[in-house]
C-alpha positions in Angstrom: 122.3 56.5 40.6 123.1 59.8 39.0 119.5 60.8 39.0 119.1 59.9 42.7 122.2 61.8 43.6 120.9 64.9 41.8 117.6 64.7 43.6 119.4 64.4 47.0 121.5 67.4 46.2 118.5 69.5 45.2 116.7 68.6 48.4 119.7 69.6 50.5 120.0 72.9 48.8 116.3 73.6 49.2 116.5 72.8 53.0 119.5 75.1 53.3 117.6 78.0 51.6 114.6 77.5 53.8 116.7 77.5 57.0 118.6 80.6 55.9 115.4 82.5 55.2 114.0 81.6 58.6 117.2 82.9 60.2 116.9 86.1 58.1 113.3 86.5 59.2 114.3 86.0 62.8 117.0 88.7 62.6 114.5 91.1 61.0 111.9 90.5 63.7 114.4 91.1 66.4 115.5 94.3 64.8 112.0 95.6 64.5 110.9 94.5 67.9 114.0 95.8 69.6 114.9 95.1 73.3 112.0 94.1 75.5 110.5 97.1 77.3 110.3 97.2 81.0 107.0 96.0 82.4 104.7 98.8 83.6 103.7 98.5 87.2 101.1 100.2 89.4 101.8 101.6 92.8 99.6 103.3 95.5 101.0 106.4 97.2 99.3 106.8 100.6 98.9 110.1 102.4 101.4 110.3 105.3 100.2 113.7 106.7 97.4 116.0 105.9 95.9 119.2 107.3 93.0 121.5 106.4 93.8 125.2 106.3 91.6 128.2 105.5 91.7 131.8 104.2 88.3 132.6 105.6 88.4 135.7 107.7 88.7 134.6 111.4 90.2 131.2 110.5 93.5 132.1 109.0 95.4 130.9 112.1 93.3 127.8 112.5 93.9 124.3 111.1 92.5 120.8 111.0 95.3 118.2 111.4 93.4 115.3 112.9 89.8 115.6 111.8 88.5 112.6 109.9 86.8 115.0 107.4 87.7 118.6 106.3 85.8 121.2 104.4 86.8 122.0 100.8 85.5 125.2 99.2 86.7 128.1 97.1 84.8 131.4 96.7 86.1 134.3 94.6 83.8 137.3 94.7 83.5 141.0 95.2 83.9 140.6 98.9 87.2 138.8 98.7 88.8 135.4 98.3 87.8 132.5 100.6 89.4 129.1 100.5 89.2 125.9 102.5 91.6 123.3 101.2 93.6 120.2 102.1 97.4 120.0 102.2 98.7 116.4 101.8 102.1 114.7 101.9 102.6 111.3 100.3 104.9 108.3 100.7 106.8 108.2 97.4 109.2 105.4 98.2 107.4 102.8 96.1 108.2 104.8 92.9 111.8 105.8 93.4 113.6 105.3 90.1 110.4 105.0 88.1 109.5 106.6 84.8 105.9 107.5 85.2 103.2 107.2 82.5 100.0 107.9 84.5 98.8 109.3 87.8 95.2 109.3 89.2 94.0 110.9 92.4 91.3 109.2 94.4 89.2 111.1 97.0 86.0 110.3 98.9 83.4 113.0 99.8 81.2 112.8 102.9 79.0 115.6 101.7 78.5 117.5 98.4 80.3 117.2 95.0 83.3 118.8 93.2 83.1 119.8 89.5 86.5 121.4 89.3 89.5 120.2 91.3 93.0 121.7 91.5 96.3 120.3 92.8 99.4 122.4 93.4 102.8 121.6 94.7 103.9 123.1 98.1 107.5 124.3 98.2 108.1 124.6 101.9 108.4 122.2 104.8 105.5 121.7 107.2 104.1 119.2 109.7 100.4 118.5 110.1 100.0 119.2 113.8 97.3 117.9 116.1 94.6 120.5 115.8 91.1 119.2 115.5 88.3 120.8 113.5 89.8 124.2 113.0 91.4 125.5 116.2 94.6 127.4 116.7 97.6 125.3 117.7 101.2 126.5 118.1 103.5 124.7 115.7 100.7 123.6 113.3 100.5 125.0 109.8 97.8 127.5 108.8 97.1 130.0 106.1 99.4 132.6 107.7 102.2 130.4 109.1 104.1 127.2 108.4 104.4 126.9 112.2 101.9 129.0 114.1 103.5 131.0 116.9 102.2 130.8 120.4 99.3 133.1 121.2 100.6 136.6 121.8 104.1 135.8 120.6 105.8 137.8 117.8 106.4 135.6 114.7 110.0 134.6 114.1 111.8 133.4 110.9 110.8 129.8 111.4 107.1 130.6 111.7 106.7 132.1 108.2 106.0 130.1 105.1 109.0 131.8 103.4 109.9 135.4 104.1 108.4 137.7 106.7 104.7 138.4 106.0 104.5 135.6 103.4 101.4 133.4 103.3 100.6 129.9 102.2 100.0 131.0 98.7 103.6 132.3 98.6 104.9 128.7 98.5 102.2 127.3 96.3 100.0 128.9 93.6 101.9 132.2 93.5 105.4 130.7 93.5 106.9 130.7 89.9 108.4 127.2 90.5 105.1 125.6 91.6 103.4 123.0 89.4 99.7 123.0 89.0 97.2 120.4 87.7 93.5 121.0 87.1 90.7 118.5 86.4 87.4 119.9 85.0 84.0 118.4 84.8 84.9 116.2 81.8 87.9 114.7 83.6 86.4 113.9 87.0 84.8 110.5 87.3 82.5 109.7 90.1 80.4 106.9 91.6 78.5 106.3 94.8 79.8 104.0 97.4 78.1 100.6 97.7 75.9 101.8 100.6 75.0 105.0 98.7 76.2 107.3 101.5 79.4 108.8 100.1 80.8 109.8 96.7 84.1 108.5 95.2 85.9 110.8 92.8 88.9 110.1 90.7 90.7 112.3 88.2 94.1 112.5 86.3 97.1 114.3 87.7 99.9 116.0 85.8 102.9 113.8 86.2 105.2 116.7 86.9 103.5 117.1 90.3 104.1 113.5 91.3 107.7 113.7 90.0 108.3 116.8 92.1 107.1 114.8 95.2 109.3 111.8 94.3 112.4 114.0 93.8 111.8 115.8 97.1 111.3 119.1 95.4 107.8 119.5 96.8 106.8 118.7 100.4 103.2 118.0 99.4 100.2 118.8 97.3 97.3 121.2 98.2 93.8 120.2 96.9 91.3 122.9 96.1 87.7 123.3 94.9 88.3 125.0 91.5 84.8 126.3 90.7 86.4 129.7 91.0 84.1 132.6 90.1 81.0 130.5 89.4 79.7 131.4 92.8 79.8 135.1 91.8 76.7 134.5 89.7 74.6 134.6 92.9 75.5 138.2 93.3 73.5 139.0 90.2 70.3 137.7 91.7 68.0 140.0 93.6 69.7 143.2 94.8 73.1 142.3 93.2 74.6 141.9 96.5 78.0 140.1 96.7 77.9 136.4 97.6 78.9 135.8 101.2 80.6 132.7 102.5 78.1 130.2 103.9 79.7 127.3 105.9 76.6 125.2 105.3 77.5 125.0 101.6 81.0 123.5 102.3 81.9 120.2 100.6 83.4 117.7 103.2 86.2 115.4 102.2 87.5 112.4 104.1 91.2 112.6 105.3 93.8 110.0 106.2 92.4 110.1 109.8 89.1 108.5 108.8 88.8 105.1 110.6 87.7 103.2 107.6 90.8 103.1 105.4 88.9 102.6 102.1 87.9 106.3 102.2 91.3 107.8 102.6 92.8 109.9 99.8 95.5 108.3 97.7 97.4 108.5 94.4 97.5 105.6 92.0 100.6 105.7 89.8 101.6 103.7 86.7 105.2 103.5 85.5 108.3 101.5 84.7 110.8 100.5 87.4 114.1 101.3 85.8 117.6 101.2 87.2 118.6 104.9 87.4 121.5 105.0 89.8 121.9 108.7 90.8 125.4 110.2 90.3 127.8 110.1 93.2 128.2 113.1 95.3 131.0 115.4 94.1 134.2 114.8 95.9 137.5 116.6 96.4 135.8 120.0 96.3 135.8 122.9 98.8 134.2 126.3 99.3 136.7 129.0 98.7 134.6 132.2 99.2 131.3 133.1 100.8 129.9 136.6 100.2 126.7 137.6 102.0 124.5 140.2 100.4 121.4 141.5 102.2 118.5 142.9 100.2 115.4 144.0 102.1 114.5 141.1 104.4 116.3 138.4 102.5 120.0 137.4 102.9 121.7 136.0 99.8 124.9 134.1 100.0 127.1 133.7 96.9 129.3 130.6 97.3 132.2 129.8 94.9 133.4 126.2 94.7 136.7 124.8 93.5 137.4 121.4 92.1 140.2 120.1 89.9 139.3 120.9 86.2 135.9 122.1 87.3 134.8 125.5 88.5 131.2 126.7 89.2 129.1 129.1 91.1 125.8 128.5 92.8 123.5 131.0 94.5 121.5 130.0 97.6 119.5 132.0 100.0 118.1 131.7 103.5 
Protein backbone atom coordinates (compact mmCIF):
# COMPACT_ATOMS: atom_id res chain seq x y z
CA UNK A 1 0.00 0.00 0.00
CA UNK A 2 2.87 2.34 0.87
CA UNK A 3 4.50 1.69 -2.52
CA UNK A 4 1.22 2.33 -4.36
CA UNK A 5 0.66 5.61 -2.49
CA UNK A 6 4.20 6.74 -3.35
CA UNK A 7 3.62 6.01 -7.02
CA UNK A 8 0.31 7.95 -7.04
CA UNK A 9 1.99 10.92 -5.37
CA UNK A 10 4.82 10.90 -7.91
CA UNK A 11 2.36 10.80 -10.84
CA UNK A 12 0.39 13.68 -9.35
CA UNK A 13 3.49 15.83 -8.97
CA UNK A 14 4.58 14.99 -12.52
CA UNK A 15 1.21 16.03 -13.94
CA UNK A 16 1.34 19.29 -11.98
CA UNK A 17 4.80 20.07 -13.34
CA UNK A 18 3.73 19.39 -16.92
CA UNK A 19 0.62 21.59 -16.58
CA UNK A 20 2.61 24.45 -15.07
CA UNK A 21 5.18 24.29 -17.84
CA UNK A 22 2.41 24.46 -20.43
CA UNK A 23 1.00 27.53 -18.70
CA UNK A 24 4.44 29.16 -18.63
CA UNK A 25 4.94 28.42 -22.34
CA UNK A 26 1.54 29.95 -23.10
CA UNK A 27 2.39 33.12 -21.18
CA UNK A 28 5.73 33.40 -23.02
CA UNK A 29 4.10 32.92 -26.42
CA UNK A 30 1.50 35.57 -25.67
CA UNK A 31 4.19 37.98 -24.52
CA UNK A 32 6.23 37.42 -27.68
CA UNK A 33 3.30 37.57 -30.07
CA UNK A 34 1.76 40.63 -28.43
CA UNK A 35 -1.72 41.89 -29.23
CA UNK A 36 -3.20 40.85 -32.54
CA UNK A 37 -2.42 43.36 -35.30
CA UNK A 38 -5.24 44.98 -37.21
CA UNK A 39 -5.96 43.22 -40.46
CA UNK A 40 -4.72 45.05 -43.56
CA UNK A 41 -7.33 45.92 -46.12
CA UNK A 42 -7.33 47.10 -49.71
CA UNK A 43 -9.39 50.01 -50.98
CA UNK A 44 -9.87 51.55 -54.41
CA UNK A 45 -9.91 55.34 -54.64
CA UNK A 46 -11.83 56.39 -57.72
CA UNK A 47 -11.32 59.66 -59.58
CA UNK A 48 -14.19 62.07 -58.90
CA UNK A 49 -12.99 64.90 -61.15
CA UNK A 50 -10.22 65.27 -63.71
CA UNK A 51 -9.13 67.86 -66.23
CA UNK A 52 -6.33 68.13 -68.76
CA UNK A 53 -4.38 71.40 -68.77
CA UNK A 54 -1.47 72.58 -70.90
CA UNK A 55 1.46 75.01 -70.85
CA UNK A 56 1.90 74.80 -74.62
CA UNK A 57 1.91 78.28 -76.16
CA UNK A 58 -1.59 79.11 -77.35
CA UNK A 59 -3.27 76.57 -75.03
CA UNK A 60 -2.59 78.05 -71.59
CA UNK A 61 -6.21 79.16 -71.20
CA UNK A 62 -7.63 75.90 -72.55
CA UNK A 63 -8.69 72.74 -70.72
CA UNK A 64 -10.15 69.29 -71.28
CA UNK A 65 -12.65 68.50 -68.54
CA UNK A 66 -14.96 66.03 -70.28
CA UNK A 67 -12.82 64.31 -72.91
CA UNK A 68 -12.57 60.50 -72.57
CA UNK A 69 -8.83 60.79 -73.30
CA UNK A 70 -6.29 63.56 -72.74
CA UNK A 71 -2.72 64.13 -73.99
CA UNK A 72 0.21 63.60 -71.61
CA UNK A 73 3.57 65.06 -72.61
CA UNK A 74 6.48 67.01 -71.16
CA UNK A 75 9.17 68.69 -73.18
CA UNK A 76 12.04 70.72 -71.70
CA UNK A 77 14.35 72.21 -74.29
CA UNK A 78 16.10 75.34 -75.51
CA UNK A 79 12.83 76.70 -76.85
CA UNK A 80 10.99 76.49 -73.54
CA UNK A 81 8.94 74.27 -71.26
CA UNK A 82 5.87 72.52 -72.65
CA UNK A 83 3.61 70.33 -70.59
CA UNK A 84 0.32 68.49 -71.12
CA UNK A 85 -0.86 66.86 -67.90
CA UNK A 86 -3.88 65.53 -66.03
CA UNK A 87 -5.20 66.98 -62.78
CA UNK A 88 -7.23 64.45 -60.73
CA UNK A 89 -9.32 64.51 -57.54
CA UNK A 90 -10.09 61.28 -55.62
CA UNK A 91 -12.76 59.95 -53.30
CA UNK A 92 -10.80 59.25 -50.09
CA UNK A 93 -13.73 58.39 -47.83
CA UNK A 94 -12.90 54.62 -47.92
CA UNK A 95 -9.56 55.22 -46.13
CA UNK A 96 -10.56 57.71 -43.42
CA UNK A 97 -8.76 56.69 -40.22
CA UNK A 98 -6.44 54.26 -42.01
CA UNK A 99 -2.71 53.82 -41.47
CA UNK A 100 -1.40 53.27 -45.00
CA UNK A 101 1.30 50.81 -46.01
CA UNK A 102 1.11 50.78 -49.82
CA UNK A 103 -0.35 52.82 -52.69
CA UNK A 104 -0.38 52.00 -56.40
CA UNK A 105 -1.60 54.16 -59.27
CA UNK A 106 -3.25 52.47 -62.26
CA UNK A 107 -3.64 54.22 -65.63
CA UNK A 108 -4.53 53.05 -69.13
CA UNK A 109 -3.01 54.54 -72.29
CA UNK A 110 -4.87 54.73 -75.57
CA UNK A 111 -1.69 55.67 -77.45
CA UNK A 112 2.04 55.58 -76.69
CA UNK A 113 3.93 54.68 -73.51
CA UNK A 114 5.35 56.41 -70.43
CA UNK A 115 8.81 55.63 -69.04
CA UNK A 116 8.86 58.25 -66.30
CA UNK A 117 5.73 59.35 -64.41
CA UNK A 118 5.39 62.09 -61.83
CA UNK A 119 2.61 62.83 -59.36
CA UNK A 120 2.41 66.02 -57.32
CA UNK A 121 -0.10 67.36 -54.83
CA UNK A 122 -2.19 70.40 -55.80
CA UNK A 123 -2.70 72.91 -52.99
CA UNK A 124 -5.61 74.99 -54.30
CA UNK A 125 -9.29 74.34 -54.91
CA UNK A 126 -10.53 73.72 -58.45
CA UNK A 127 -13.45 72.25 -60.39
CA UNK A 128 -13.05 70.31 -63.61
CA UNK A 129 -15.43 72.34 -65.77
CA UNK A 130 -17.15 71.08 -68.91
CA UNK A 131 -14.61 71.98 -71.59
CA UNK A 132 -14.12 69.30 -74.24
CA UNK A 133 -10.83 68.61 -76.04
CA UNK A 134 -8.98 71.79 -75.13
CA UNK A 135 -11.20 74.82 -75.55
CA UNK A 136 -11.47 77.92 -73.39
CA UNK A 137 -14.33 77.82 -70.91
CA UNK A 138 -15.09 80.45 -68.25
CA UNK A 139 -14.86 78.99 -64.75
CA UNK A 140 -12.80 75.96 -65.79
CA UNK A 141 -9.21 75.49 -64.60
CA UNK A 142 -6.29 75.96 -66.96
CA UNK A 143 -2.54 76.59 -66.77
CA UNK A 144 -3.06 80.31 -66.05
CA UNK A 145 -6.17 80.29 -63.87
CA UNK A 146 -7.95 78.19 -61.27
CA UNK A 147 -11.16 79.64 -62.74
CA UNK A 148 -10.78 81.04 -66.23
CA UNK A 149 -12.34 84.51 -66.53
CA UNK A 150 -14.78 85.31 -69.30
CA UNK A 151 -13.26 86.34 -72.62
CA UNK A 152 -12.13 89.97 -72.42
CA UNK A 153 -12.71 90.21 -68.66
CA UNK A 154 -9.96 91.33 -66.30
CA UNK A 155 -8.91 88.55 -63.89
CA UNK A 156 -10.07 89.01 -60.30
CA UNK A 157 -8.81 87.43 -57.07
CA UNK A 158 -10.95 84.30 -57.40
CA UNK A 159 -9.58 83.58 -60.88
CA UNK A 160 -5.92 83.16 -59.91
CA UNK A 161 -4.47 79.91 -58.62
CA UNK A 162 -3.08 81.79 -55.60
CA UNK A 163 -1.85 85.41 -55.82
CA UNK A 164 -2.14 87.73 -58.85
CA UNK A 165 -0.09 86.46 -61.81
CA UNK A 166 0.38 83.04 -60.19
CA UNK A 167 0.16 79.97 -62.41
CA UNK A 168 -0.70 76.32 -61.90
CA UNK A 169 2.88 75.47 -60.93
CA UNK A 170 2.60 77.99 -58.07
CA UNK A 171 0.30 75.59 -56.19
CA UNK A 172 1.99 72.36 -57.26
CA UNK A 173 5.64 71.67 -58.18
CA UNK A 174 6.97 75.10 -57.16
CA UNK A 175 5.16 75.27 -53.83
CA UNK A 176 7.41 74.43 -50.84
CA UNK A 177 4.62 72.44 -49.15
CA UNK A 178 3.85 70.27 -52.20
CA UNK A 179 4.57 66.53 -52.12
CA UNK A 180 6.05 64.83 -55.17
CA UNK A 181 6.35 61.18 -56.22
CA UNK A 182 8.31 59.84 -59.18
CA UNK A 183 8.26 56.42 -60.84
CA UNK A 184 11.11 55.61 -63.21
CA UNK A 185 11.42 52.86 -65.82
CA UNK A 186 12.29 50.26 -63.19
CA UNK A 187 9.17 50.98 -61.13
CA UNK A 188 6.55 51.19 -63.87
CA UNK A 189 4.93 47.87 -64.71
CA UNK A 190 2.95 47.41 -67.90
CA UNK A 191 0.83 44.94 -69.80
CA UNK A 192 -1.34 45.02 -72.89
CA UNK A 193 -5.09 44.78 -72.47
CA UNK A 194 -6.60 41.44 -73.47
CA UNK A 195 -7.60 42.73 -76.89
CA UNK A 196 -4.09 44.16 -77.41
CA UNK A 197 -5.36 47.66 -78.18
CA UNK A 198 -4.35 49.59 -75.06
CA UNK A 199 -1.59 49.64 -72.44
CA UNK A 200 -2.13 49.25 -68.69
CA UNK A 201 0.51 50.86 -66.46
CA UNK A 202 0.80 50.67 -62.68
CA UNK A 203 3.42 52.11 -60.35
CA UNK A 204 4.01 52.87 -56.64
CA UNK A 205 3.02 56.20 -55.12
CA UNK A 206 4.60 57.91 -52.13
CA UNK A 207 2.18 57.49 -49.22
CA UNK A 208 2.55 61.14 -48.22
CA UNK A 209 0.61 62.15 -51.33
CA UNK A 210 -2.32 59.88 -50.50
CA UNK A 211 -2.26 60.98 -46.86
CA UNK A 212 -2.40 64.61 -48.02
CA UNK A 213 -5.51 63.81 -50.06
CA UNK A 214 -7.19 61.94 -47.20
CA UNK A 215 -6.45 64.75 -44.73
CA UNK A 216 -7.87 67.36 -47.09
CA UNK A 217 -4.54 69.17 -47.36
CA UNK A 218 -4.38 68.61 -51.12
CA UNK A 219 -7.27 69.04 -53.54
CA UNK A 220 -5.86 66.56 -56.05
CA UNK A 221 -2.84 65.13 -57.83
CA UNK A 222 -1.35 66.20 -61.15
CA UNK A 223 0.12 63.46 -63.35
CA UNK A 224 3.01 64.29 -65.68
CA UNK A 225 5.22 62.66 -68.27
CA UNK A 226 8.61 62.83 -66.53
CA UNK A 227 10.98 62.09 -69.38
CA UNK A 228 12.20 65.64 -68.85
CA UNK A 229 15.15 66.65 -70.98
CA UNK A 230 15.47 63.35 -72.82
CA UNK A 231 13.77 64.99 -75.79
CA UNK A 232 16.55 67.58 -75.94
CA UNK A 233 18.81 64.94 -77.50
CA UNK A 234 16.92 65.49 -80.76
CA UNK A 235 18.37 68.99 -80.93
CA UNK A 236 21.85 67.51 -81.36
CA UNK A 237 20.87 65.77 -84.58
CA UNK A 238 21.40 67.49 -87.90
CA UNK A 239 21.72 71.24 -87.59
CA UNK A 240 21.50 71.24 -83.77
CA UNK A 241 18.15 72.97 -83.92
CA UNK A 242 16.04 72.96 -80.74
CA UNK A 243 13.37 70.30 -80.57
CA UNK A 244 9.92 71.72 -81.29
CA UNK A 245 6.66 70.51 -79.84
CA UNK A 246 4.90 68.03 -82.12
CA UNK A 247 1.33 67.16 -81.11
CA UNK A 248 1.55 63.95 -83.14
CA UNK A 249 3.98 62.59 -80.52
CA UNK A 250 1.62 63.10 -77.57
CA UNK A 251 0.77 60.12 -75.35
CA UNK A 252 -2.99 59.77 -74.82
CA UNK A 253 -4.39 58.59 -71.50
CA UNK A 254 -7.93 57.56 -70.64
CA UNK A 255 -9.78 59.75 -68.11
CA UNK A 256 -12.72 59.11 -65.80
CA UNK A 257 -15.04 60.06 -68.68
CA UNK A 258 -14.23 56.99 -70.77
CA UNK A 259 -17.41 54.95 -71.16
CA UNK A 260 -15.76 51.63 -70.33
CA UNK A 261 -15.03 51.93 -66.60
CA UNK A 262 -12.19 49.39 -66.61
CA UNK A 263 -9.90 51.97 -68.27
CA UNK A 264 -10.47 54.79 -65.77
CA UNK A 265 -7.49 55.87 -63.61
CA UNK A 266 -7.56 54.87 -59.96
CA UNK A 267 -5.50 54.43 -56.82
CA UNK A 268 -5.24 51.06 -55.06
CA UNK A 269 -4.40 51.54 -51.37
CA UNK A 270 -3.45 49.02 -48.67
CA UNK A 271 -3.64 49.86 -44.97
CA UNK A 272 -5.09 49.18 -41.55
CA UNK A 273 -8.44 50.52 -40.44
CA UNK A 274 -7.79 51.86 -36.96
CA UNK A 275 -10.00 53.85 -34.65
CA UNK A 276 -8.38 57.26 -34.56
CA UNK A 277 -11.04 59.60 -33.27
CA UNK A 278 -9.96 63.17 -34.05
CA UNK A 279 -9.72 65.59 -31.13
CA UNK A 280 -12.75 67.68 -30.40
CA UNK A 281 -12.86 71.23 -31.66
CA UNK A 282 -11.47 73.72 -29.11
CA UNK A 283 -14.17 75.32 -27.06
CA UNK A 284 -14.50 78.34 -24.79
CA UNK A 285 -12.08 80.38 -26.89
CA UNK A 286 -12.39 83.70 -28.66
CA UNK A 287 -10.39 85.99 -30.93
CA UNK A 288 -9.18 89.01 -28.98
CA UNK A 289 -7.19 90.87 -31.65
CA UNK A 290 -6.93 90.92 -35.44
CA UNK A 291 -4.13 92.97 -37.00
CA UNK A 292 -4.06 93.17 -40.82
CA UNK A 293 -0.69 93.70 -42.48
CA UNK A 294 -0.39 94.28 -46.22
CA UNK A 295 2.78 93.37 -48.12
CA UNK A 296 2.84 93.75 -51.88
CA UNK A 297 -0.33 92.03 -53.18
CA UNK A 298 -0.90 89.77 -50.14
CA UNK A 299 -2.83 90.68 -47.00
CA UNK A 300 -1.69 88.92 -43.83
CA UNK A 301 -3.86 88.78 -40.74
CA UNK A 302 -2.36 88.07 -37.33
CA UNK A 303 -5.00 86.66 -35.00
CA UNK A 304 -4.49 86.17 -31.26
CA UNK A 305 -6.69 83.65 -29.46
CA UNK A 306 -7.44 83.39 -25.76
CA UNK A 307 -8.55 80.35 -23.80
CA UNK A 308 -8.35 79.55 -20.09
CA UNK A 309 -4.81 78.33 -19.29
CA UNK A 310 -3.96 78.28 -23.02
CA UNK A 311 -2.65 81.12 -25.19
CA UNK A 312 -1.48 80.87 -28.77
CA UNK A 313 -1.04 82.75 -31.99
CA UNK A 314 -1.66 81.62 -35.55
CA UNK A 315 -0.91 83.39 -38.80
CA UNK A 316 -3.23 83.06 -41.76
CA UNK A 317 -3.44 84.88 -45.06
CA UNK A 318 -5.90 85.53 -47.83
